[in-house]
C-alpha positions as CSV (number, residue, x, y, z in Angstrom):
1,M,-0.1,7.2,-4.1
2,L,-1.0,6.1,-0.6
3,E,2.5,5.1,0.1
4,R,3.8,8.4,-1.0
5,S,1.2,10.2,1.2
6,V,2.3,8.2,4.3
7,R,6.0,9.1,3.5
8,L,5.2,12.8,3.1
9,Q,2.9,13.0,6.2
10,E,5.4,15.0,8.3
11,F,6.0,17.5,5.5
12,R,2.2,17.9,5.0
13,E,1.9,18.8,8.6
14,D,4.4,21.6,8.2
15,W,2.7,22.7,5.0
16,L,-0.7,22.8,6.7
17,Q,0.8,24.9,9.5
18,T,2.1,27.4,7.0
19,F,-1.2,27.5,5.0
20,A,-3.9,27.5,7.7
21,D,-6.7,27.9,5.1
22,F,-6.3,24.2,4.3
23,M,-6.4,23.0,7.9
24,H,-9.5,21.0,7.1
25,L,-7.3,18.6,5.3
26,W,-5.6,17.6,8.5
27,S,-5.6,13.9,9.2
28,T,-5.5,12.2,12.6
29,L,-3.7,9.0,13.5
30,Q,-7.1,7.3,13.4
31,D,-7.5,8.4,9.7
32,W,-4.1,6.9,8.9
33,S,-4.8,3.5,10.3
34,P,-6.9,2.2,7.4
35,I,-4.4,3.5,4.9
36,E,-1.6,1.7,6.6
37,Y,-3.7,-1.5,6.6
38,I,-4.4,-1.2,2.9
39,L,-0.7,-0.7,2.2
40,Q,0.1,-3.8,4.2
41,L,-2.6,-5.8,2.4
42,D,-1.3,-4.6,-1.0
43,Q,2.4,-5.2,-0.4
44,P,2.6,-8.7,-2.0
45,I,0.6,-7.6,-5.0
46,Q,2.9,-4.7,-5.5
47,F,6.0,-6.9,-5.1
48,W,4.8,-9.5,-7.6
49,T,3.7,-6.9,-10.1
50,L,7.1,-5.3,-10.1
51,W,8.8,-8.7,-10.3
52,M,6.7,-9.8,-13.3
53,S,7.3,-6.5,-15.1
54,K,11.1,-6.9,-14.8
55,T,11.0,-10.6,-15.9
56,R,11.3,-11.2,-19.6
57,G,10.2,-14.8,-19.7
58,V,7.1,-15.1,-17.6
59,T,5.8,-18.6,-17.8
60,I,2.5,-20.1,-16.9
61,P,4.0,-22.0,-13.9
62,S,5.5,-18.8,-12.5
63,V,2.1,-17.0,-12.9
64,F,0.4,-19.8,-11.0
65,Q,3.0,-19.5,-8.3
66,V,2.5,-15.7,-8.1
67,Y,-1.3,-16.1,-7.9
68,Q,-0.9,-18.8,-5.2
69,A,1.3,-16.5,-3.1
70,I,-1.1,-13.6,-3.5
71,F,-4.2,-15.7,-2.6
72,D,-2.3,-17.2,0.4
73,H,-1.6,-13.7,1.7
74,L,-5.2,-12.6,1.2
75,E,-6.6,-15.7,2.9
76,M,-4.2,-15.1,5.8
77,Q,-5.4,-11.5,6.1
78,I,-9.0,-12.6,6.0
79,S,-8.4,-15.1,8.8
80,K,-7.0,-12.3,10.9
81,L,-10.3,-10.4,10.6
């Protein structure tokens, strides 16, 4: 849902210009920064979830590999903080 919101950002701006009553819903670039960070943080989780949903024979070793990749990504993001 957040990804869709970022993609539709320019259309939302046009919509808000047309319907001025909803101008309080306007978001600044500063408001979008945390959303983009969350999407970046969530990218591997989304990738592996889609991969596992398309795979018929998910095995324990592949699940461990997926968890390791996700945890490595999260640890790398934590170290950047």
